[in-house]
PyMOL CGO cylinders between C-alpha atoms (Angstrom):
from pymol import cmd
from pymol.cgo import CYLINDER

trace = [
    CYLINDER, -11.29, 17.11, -7.73, -10.68, 14.98, -4.89, 0.3, 1, 1, 1, 1, 1, 1,
    CYLINDER, -10.68, 14.98, -4.89, -12.87, 11.70, -4.94, 0.3, 1, 1, 1, 1, 1, 1,
    CYLINDER, -12.87, 11.70, -4.94, -11.71, 11.25, -0.51, 0.3, 1, 1, 1, 1, 1, 1,
    CYLINDER, -11.71, 11.25, -0.51, -12.73, 14.78, 0.46, 0.3, 1, 1, 1, 1, 1, 1,
    CYLINDER, -12.73, 14.78, 0.46, -16.74, 15.09, 1.63, 0.3, 1, 1, 1, 1, 1, 1,
    CYLINDER, -16.74, 15.09, 1.63, -18.52, 18.53, 0.06, 0.3, 1, 1, 1, 1, 1, 1,
    CYLINDER, -18.52, 18.53, 0.06, -21.43, 19.59, 2.44, 0.3, 1, 1, 1, 1, 1, 1,
    CYLINDER, -21.43, 19.59, 2.44, -24.67, 22.07, 0.75, 0.3, 1, 1, 1, 1, 1, 1,
    CYLINDER, -24.67, 22.07, 0.75, -27.01, 23.20, 2.86, 0.3, 1, 1, 1, 1, 1, 1,
    CYLINDER, -27.01, 23.20, 2.86, -30.41, 21.66, 2.50, 0.3, 1, 1, 1, 1, 1, 1,
    CYLINDER, -30.41, 21.66, 2.50, -31.43, 22.51, -0.77, 0.3, 1, 1, 1, 1, 1, 1,
    CYLINDER, -31.43, 22.51, -0.77, -29.14, 24.34, -2.36, 0.3, 1, 1, 1, 1, 1, 1,
    CYLINDER, -29.14, 24.34, -2.36, -28.93, 25.17, -5.63, 0.3, 1, 1, 1, 1, 1, 1,
    CYLINDER, -28.93, 25.17, -5.63, -25.67, 25.28, -5.53, 0.3, 1, 1, 1, 1, 1, 1,
    CYLINDER, -25.67, 25.28, -5.53, -24.28, 22.06, -7.71, 0.3, 1, 1, 1, 1, 1, 1,
    CYLINDER, -24.28, 22.06, -7.71, -20.61, 22.69, -9.67, 0.3, 1, 1, 1, 1, 1, 1,
    CYLINDER, -20.61, 22.69, -9.67, -19.59, 19.93, -7.94, 0.3, 1, 1, 1, 1, 1, 1,
    CYLINDER, -19.59, 19.93, -7.94, -18.84, 16.77, -9.99, 0.3, 1, 1, 1, 1, 1, 1,
    CYLINDER, -18.84, 16.77, -9.99, -18.60, 14.85, -7.08, 0.3, 1, 1, 1, 1, 1, 1,
    CYLINDER, -18.60, 14.85, -7.08, -21.54, 13.49, -4.05, 0.3, 1, 1, 1, 1, 1, 1,
    CYLINDER, -21.54, 13.49, -4.05, -22.63, 15.87, -1.87, 0.3, 1, 1, 1, 1, 1, 1,
    CYLINDER, -22.63, 15.87, -1.87, -23.98, 15.40, 1.72, 0.3, 1, 1, 1, 1, 1, 1,
    CYLINDER, -23.98, 15.40, 1.72, -26.74, 17.41, 2.72, 0.3, 1, 1, 1, 1, 1, 1,
    CYLINDER, -26.74, 17.41, 2.72, -26.57, 19.99, 6.45, 0.3, 1, 1, 1, 1, 1, 1,
    CYLINDER, -26.57, 19.99, 6.45, -29.26, 21.17, 8.18, 0.3, 1, 1, 1, 1, 1, 1,
    CYLINDER, -29.26, 21.17, 8.18, -29.37, 23.41, 11.13, 0.3, 1, 1, 1, 1, 1, 1,
    CYLINDER, -29.37, 23.41, 11.13, -28.43, 22.07, 13.99, 0.3, 1, 1, 1, 1, 1, 1,
    CYLINDER, -28.43, 22.07, 13.99, -27.15, 19.14, 12.96, 0.3, 1, 1, 1, 1, 1, 1,
    CYLINDER, -27.15, 19.14, 12.96, -23.57, 17.66, 13.48, 0.3, 1, 1, 1, 1, 1, 1,
    CYLINDER, -23.57, 17.66, 13.48, -20.19, 17.41, 11.41, 0.3, 1, 1, 1, 1, 1, 1,
    CYLINDER, -20.19, 17.41, 11.41, -17.84, 15.50, 12.18, 0.3, 1, 1, 1, 1, 1, 1,
    CYLINDER, -17.84, 15.50, 12.18, -14.24, 15.94, 11.58, 0.3, 1, 1, 1, 1, 1, 1,
    CYLINDER, -14.24, 15.94, 11.58, -11.55, 13.65, 12.83, 0.3, 1, 1, 1, 1, 1, 1,
    CYLINDER, -11.55, 13.65, 12.83, -12.37, 14.09, 16.54, 0.3, 1, 1, 1, 1, 1, 1,
    CYLINDER, -12.37, 14.09, 16.54, -13.69, 17.33, 16.24, 0.3, 1, 1, 1, 1, 1, 1,
    CYLINDER, -13.69, 17.33, 16.24, -18.05, 18.00, 16.11, 0.3, 1, 1, 1, 1, 1, 1,
    CYLINDER, -18.05, 18.00, 16.11, -18.35, 21.14, 13.80, 0.3, 1, 1, 1, 1, 1, 1,
    CYLINDER, -18.35, 21.14, 13.80, -22.58, 22.60, 14.43, 0.3, 1, 1, 1, 1, 1, 1,
    CYLINDER, -22.58, 22.60, 14.43, -24.37, 23.75, 11.87, 0.3, 1, 1, 1, 1, 1, 1,
    CYLINDER, -24.37, 23.75, 11.87, -26.27, 27.24, 12.17, 0.3, 1, 1, 1, 1, 1, 1,
    CYLINDER, -26.27, 27.24, 12.17, -28.88, 28.00, 8.69, 0.3, 1, 1, 1, 1, 1, 1,
    CYLINDER, -28.88, 28.00, 8.69, -27.81, 31.57, 8.62, 0.3, 1, 1, 1, 1, 1, 1,
    CYLINDER, -27.81, 31.57, 8.62, -30.16, 33.01, 5.81, 0.3, 1, 1, 1, 1, 1, 1,
    CYLINDER, -30.16, 33.01, 5.81, -30.02, 36.63, 4.17, 0.3, 1, 1, 1, 1, 1, 1,
    CYLINDER, -30.02, 36.63, 4.17, -27.06, 36.63, 2.52, 0.3, 1, 1, 1, 1, 1, 1,
    CYLINDER, -27.06, 36.63, 2.52, -28.11, 33.27, 0.30, 0.3, 1, 1, 1, 1, 1, 1,
    CYLINDER, -28.11, 33.27, 0.30, -30.45, 31.43, 1.42, 0.3, 1, 1, 1, 1, 1, 1,
    CYLINDER, -30.45, 31.43, 1.42, -28.38, 28.48, 2.29, 0.3, 1, 1, 1, 1, 1, 1,
    CYLINDER, -28.38, 28.48, 2.29, -26.15, 30.99, 3.76, 0.3, 1, 1, 1, 1, 1, 1,
    CYLINDER, -26.15, 30.99, 3.76, -24.58, 28.78, 6.97, 0.3, 1, 1, 1, 1, 1, 1,
    CYLINDER, -24.58, 28.78, 6.97, -22.09, 29.05, 9.57, 0.3, 1, 1, 1, 1, 1, 1,
    CYLINDER, -22.09, 29.05, 9.57, -20.20, 26.58, 12.01, 0.3, 1, 1, 1, 1, 1, 1,
    CYLINDER, -20.20, 26.58, 12.01, -19.55, 26.80, 15.18, 0.3, 1, 1, 1, 1, 1, 1,
    CYLINDER, -19.55, 26.80, 15.18, -16.54, 25.15, 16.63, 0.3, 1, 1, 1, 1, 1, 1,
    CYLINDER, -16.54, 25.15, 16.63, -15.39, 24.32, 20.07, 0.3, 1, 1, 1, 1, 1, 1,
    CYLINDER, -15.39, 24.32, 20.07, -15.42, 28.46, 20.72, 0.3, 1, 1, 1, 1, 1, 1,
    CYLINDER, -15.42, 28.46, 20.72, -14.50, 29.77, 17.11, 0.3, 1, 1, 1, 1, 1, 1,
    CYLINDER, -14.50, 29.77, 17.11, -17.17, 30.53, 14.06, 0.3, 1, 1, 1, 1, 1, 1,
    CYLINDER, -17.17, 30.53, 14.06, -16.52, 30.09, 10.90, 0.3, 1, 1, 1, 1, 1, 1,
    CYLINDER, -16.52, 30.09, 10.90, -19.22, 32.70, 8.83, 0.3, 1, 1, 1, 1, 1, 1,
    CYLINDER, -19.22, 32.70, 8.83, -18.72, 32.97, 5.85, 0.3, 1, 1, 1, 1, 1, 1,
    CYLINDER, -18.72, 32.97, 5.85, -20.26, 35.85, 4.21, 0.3, 1, 1, 1, 1, 1, 1,
    CYLINDER, -20.26, 35.85, 4.21, -23.70, 36.42, 7.28, 0.3, 1, 1, 1, 1, 1, 1,
    CYLINDER, -23.70, 36.42, 7.28, -20.54, 38.23, 9.27, 0.3, 1, 1, 1, 1, 1, 1,
    CYLINDER, -20.54, 38.23, 9.27, -17.34, 40.11, 8.31, 0.3, 1, 1, 1, 1, 1, 1,
    CYLINDER, -17.34, 40.11, 8.31, -15.29, 42.36, 10.68, 0.3, 1, 1, 1, 1, 1, 1,
    CYLINDER, -15.29, 42.36, 10.68, -17.21, 44.96, 11.44, 0.3, 1, 1, 1, 1, 1, 1,
    CYLINDER, -17.21, 44.96, 11.44, -20.16, 44.47, 10.09, 0.3, 1, 1, 1, 1, 1, 1,
    CYLINDER, -20.16, 44.47, 10.09, -22.55, 41.83, 7.93, 0.3, 1, 1, 1, 1, 1, 1,
    CYLINDER, -22.55, 41.83, 7.93, -23.17, 40.57, 4.98, 0.3, 1, 1, 1, 1, 1, 1,
    CYLINDER, -23.17, 40.57, 4.98, -24.68, 42.78, 2.45, 0.3, 1, 1, 1, 1, 1, 1,
    CYLINDER, -24.68, 42.78, 2.45, -27.49, 41.96, 1.05, 0.3, 1, 1, 1, 1, 1, 1,
    CYLINDER, -27.49, 41.96, 1.05, -27.63, 42.68, -2.53, 0.3, 1, 1, 1, 1, 1, 1,
    CYLINDER, -27.63, 42.68, -2.53, -28.21, 39.35, -5.08, 0.3, 1, 1, 1, 1, 1, 1,
    CYLINDER, -28.21, 39.35, -5.08, -30.94, 36.71, -5.87, 0.3, 1, 1, 1, 1, 1, 1,
    CYLINDER, -30.94, 36.71, -5.87, -32.17, 35.90, -3.08, 0.3, 1, 1, 1, 1, 1, 1,
    CYLINDER, -32.17, 35.90, -3.08, -30.83, 38.02, -0.48, 0.3, 1, 1, 1, 1, 1, 1,
    CYLINDER, -30.83, 38.02, -0.48, -33.73, 39.37, 2.50, 0.3, 1, 1, 1, 1, 1, 1,
    CYLINDER, -33.73, 39.37, 2.50, -32.24, 42.51, 4.69, 0.3, 1, 1, 1, 1, 1, 1,
    CYLINDER, -32.24, 42.51, 4.69, -34.90, 41.21, 7.67, 0.3, 1, 1, 1, 1, 1, 1,
    CYLINDER, -34.90, 41.21, 7.67, -33.98, 37.19, 7.41, 0.3, 1, 1, 1, 1, 1, 1,
    CYLINDER, -33.98, 37.19, 7.41, -30.04, 38.13, 8.28, 0.3, 1, 1, 1, 1, 1, 1,
    CYLINDER, -30.04, 38.13, 8.28, -31.50, 40.48, 10.76, 0.3, 1, 1, 1, 1, 1, 1,
    CYLINDER, -31.50, 40.48, 10.76, -33.15, 37.48, 12.41, 0.3, 1, 1, 1, 1, 1, 1,
    CYLINDER, -33.15, 37.48, 12.41, -29.51, 34.94, 11.91, 0.3, 1, 1, 1, 1, 1, 1,
    CYLINDER, -29.51, 34.94, 11.91, -27.43, 37.82, 12.76, 0.3, 1, 1, 1, 1, 1, 1,
    CYLINDER, -27.43, 37.82, 12.76, -29.38, 38.79, 15.86, 0.3, 1, 1, 1, 1, 1, 1,
    CYLINDER, -29.38, 38.79, 15.86, -30.78, 35.40, 17.21, 0.3, 1, 1, 1, 1, 1, 1,
    CYLINDER, -30.78, 35.40, 17.21, -28.37, 33.02, 15.67, 0.3, 1, 1, 1, 1, 1, 1,
    CYLINDER, -28.37, 33.02, 15.67, -25.23, 34.41, 16.28, 0.3, 1, 1, 1, 1, 1, 1,
    CYLINDER, -25.23, 34.41, 16.28, -24.99, 37.44, 18.47, 0.3, 1, 1, 1, 1, 1, 1,
    CYLINDER, -24.99, 37.44, 18.47, -26.66, 34.85, 20.68, 0.3, 1, 1, 1, 1, 1, 1,
    CYLINDER, -26.66, 34.85, 20.68, -23.55, 32.15, 21.63, 0.3, 1, 1, 1, 1, 1, 1,
    CYLINDER, -23.55, 32.15, 21.63, -20.99, 33.44, 24.17, 0.3, 1, 1, 1, 1, 1, 1,
    CYLINDER, -20.99, 33.44, 24.17, -19.17, 37.04, 23.52, 0.3, 1, 1, 1, 1, 1, 1,
    CYLINDER, -19.17, 37.04, 23.52, -16.42, 35.48, 23.81, 0.3, 1, 1, 1, 1, 1, 1,
    CYLINDER, -16.42, 35.48, 23.81, -16.42, 33.13, 21.22, 0.3, 1, 1, 1, 1, 1, 1,
    CYLINDER, -16.42, 33.13, 21.22, -13.94, 34.20, 17.74, 0.3, 1, 1, 1, 1, 1, 1,
    CYLINDER, -13.94, 34.20, 17.74, -15.50, 34.69, 15.17, 0.3, 1, 1, 1, 1, 1, 1,
    CYLINDER, -15.50, 34.69, 15.17, -13.87, 34.04, 11.45, 0.3, 1, 1, 1, 1, 1, 1,
    CYLINDER, -13.87, 34.04, 11.45, -16.08, 35.63, 8.13, 0.3, 1, 1, 1, 1, 1, 1,
    CYLINDER, -16.08, 35.63, 8.13, -14.86, 34.01, 4.87, 0.3, 1, 1, 1, 1, 1, 1,
    CYLINDER, -14.86, 34.01, 4.87, -13.79, 37.33, 3.25, 0.3, 1, 1, 1, 1, 1, 1,
    CYLINDER, -13.79, 37.33, 3.25, -11.05, 40.05, 4.86, 0.3, 1, 1, 1, 1, 1, 1,
    CYLINDER, -11.05, 40.05, 4.86, -12.34, 42.91, 4.51, 0.3, 1, 1, 1, 1, 1, 1,
    CYLINDER, -12.34, 42.91, 4.51, -12.11, 44.47, 8.14, 0.3, 1, 1, 1, 1, 1, 1,
    CYLINDER, -12.11, 44.47, 8.14, -9.47, 46.10, 10.20, 0.3, 1, 1, 1, 1, 1, 1,
    CYLINDER, -9.47, 46.10, 10.20, -8.37, 43.18, 10.85, 0.3, 1, 1, 1, 1, 1, 1,
    CYLINDER, -8.37, 43.18, 10.85, -9.23, 38.81, 9.92, 0.3, 1, 1, 1, 1, 1, 1,
    CYLINDER, -9.23, 38.81, 9.92, -10.43, 38.07, 13.51, 0.3, 1, 1, 1, 1, 1, 1,
    CYLINDER, -10.43, 38.07, 13.51, -12.61, 38.83, 16.70, 0.3, 1, 1, 1, 1, 1, 1,
    CYLINDER, -12.61, 38.83, 16.70, -13.85, 38.06, 19.17, 0.3, 1, 1, 1, 1, 1, 1,
    CYLINDER, -13.85, 38.06, 19.17, -17.85, 38.73, 18.95, 0.3, 1, 1, 1, 1, 1, 1,
    CYLINDER, -17.85, 38.73, 18.95, -18.49, 41.65, 22.10, 0.3, 1, 1, 1, 1, 1, 1,
    CYLINDER, -18.49, 41.65, 22.10, -15.89, 42.83, 20.23, 0.3, 1, 1, 1, 1, 1, 1,
    CYLINDER, -15.89, 42.83, 20.23, -17.43, 43.48, 17.07, 0.3, 1, 1, 1, 1, 1, 1,
    CYLINDER, -17.43, 43.48, 17.07, -20.58, 45.02, 18.77, 0.3, 1, 1, 1, 1, 1, 1,
    CYLINDER, -20.58, 45.02, 18.77, -18.73, 47.43, 19.31, 0.3, 1, 1, 1, 1, 1, 1,
    CYLINDER, -18.73, 47.43, 19.31, -17.24, 48.47, 16.46, 0.3, 1, 1, 1, 1, 1, 1,
    CYLINDER, -17.24, 48.47, 16.46, -19.68, 47.83, 13.80, 0.3, 1, 1, 1, 1, 1, 1,
    CYLINDER, -19.68, 47.83, 13.80, -22.85, 50.28, 13.87, 0.3, 1, 1, 1, 1, 1, 1,
    CYLINDER, -22.85, 50.28, 13.87, -24.71, 47.45, 11.91, 0.3, 1, 1, 1, 1, 1, 1,
    CYLINDER, -24.71, 47.45, 11.91, -24.61, 44.90, 15.02, 0.3, 1, 1, 1, 1, 1, 1,
    CYLINDER, -24.61, 44.90, 15.02, -25.40, 47.00, 17.47, 0.3, 1, 1, 1, 1, 1, 1,
    CYLINDER, -25.40, 47.00, 17.47, -29.61, 47.93, 16.23, 0.3, 1, 1, 1, 1, 1, 1,
    CYLINDER, -29.61, 47.93, 16.23, -31.84, 48.56, 18.46, 0.3, 1, 1, 1, 1, 1, 1,
    CYLINDER, -31.84, 48.56, 18.46, -34.42, 46.42, 16.61, 0.3, 1, 1, 1, 1, 1, 1,
    CYLINDER, -34.42, 46.42, 16.61, -34.94, 45.02, 12.98, 0.3, 1, 1, 1, 1, 1, 1,
    CYLINDER, -34.94, 45.02, 12.98, -36.42, 48.18, 11.22, 0.3, 1, 1, 1, 1, 1, 1,
    CYLINDER, -36.42, 48.18, 11.22, -33.64, 49.59, 12.69, 0.3, 1, 1, 1, 1, 1, 1,
    CYLINDER, -33.64, 49.59, 12.69, -31.39, 47.16, 11.50, 0.3, 1, 1, 1, 1, 1, 1,
    CYLINDER, -31.39, 47.16, 11.50, -33.21, 47.56, 7.48, 0.3, 1, 1, 1, 1, 1, 1,
    CYLINDER, -33.21, 47.56, 7.48, -32.76, 50.63, 7.54, 0.3, 1, 1, 1, 1, 1, 1,
    CYLINDER, -32.76, 50.63, 7.54, -28.88, 51.18, 9.00, 0.3, 1, 1, 1, 1, 1, 1,
    CYLINDER, -28.88, 51.18, 9.00, -28.09, 48.51, 6.68, 0.3, 1, 1, 1, 1, 1, 1,
    CYLINDER, -28.09, 48.51, 6.68, -29.93, 51.40, 3.71, 0.3, 1, 1, 1, 1, 1, 1,
    CYLINDER, -29.93, 51.40, 3.71, -27.41, 53.57, 4.92, 0.3, 1, 1, 1, 1, 1, 1,
    CYLINDER, -27.41, 53.57, 4.92, -24.78, 51.33, 4.84, 0.3, 1, 1, 1, 1, 1, 1,
    CYLINDER, -24.78, 51.33, 4.84, -24.87, 50.18, 0.66, 0.3, 1, 1, 1, 1, 1, 1,
    CYLINDER, -24.87, 50.18, 0.66, -26.86, 54.21, 0.03, 0.3, 1, 1, 1, 1, 1, 1,
    CYLINDER, -26.86, 54.21, 0.03, -22.54, 55.55, 1.73, 0.3, 1, 1, 1, 1, 1, 1,
    CYLINDER, -22.54, 55.55, 1.73, -21.02, 52.93, -0.56, 0.3, 1, 1, 1, 1, 1, 1,
    CYLINDER, -21.02, 52.93, -0.56, -23.30, 53.85, -3.56, 0.3, 1, 1, 1, 1, 1, 1,
    CYLINDER, -23.30, 53.85, -3.56, -21.59, 58.09, -3.07, 0.3, 1, 1, 1, 1, 1, 1,
]
cmd.load_cgo(trace, "trace")
């Protein structure tokens, strides 16, 4: 571990694997890195403490949104309805030309714009919360079969 590196954790996170002091962050906080400003967006659903980070015209989505789909909600603490609100009220309301950089490269390419991701992902085309839940259930059923 490098004692010079700051480690940021969402407030109330139960993730405590560090022997290093952590810095607590909340929704809407701005982290200053050198001369850049990074805005914290709390996006629970995949996990209760999931966050996305907005830097200029780039959104680092972690496990909230991937290329072609959203994160899954199969872990303890996951909640599909909470994920819907995070994705549809926080991510998809951003300018459509923002580039998404997911935490994993599970898609056909490593990054794309919000607008392009909506076009290629049925999970991002839900009519409402219940439709999203249905689409997520169908997605999981197809993974199993």
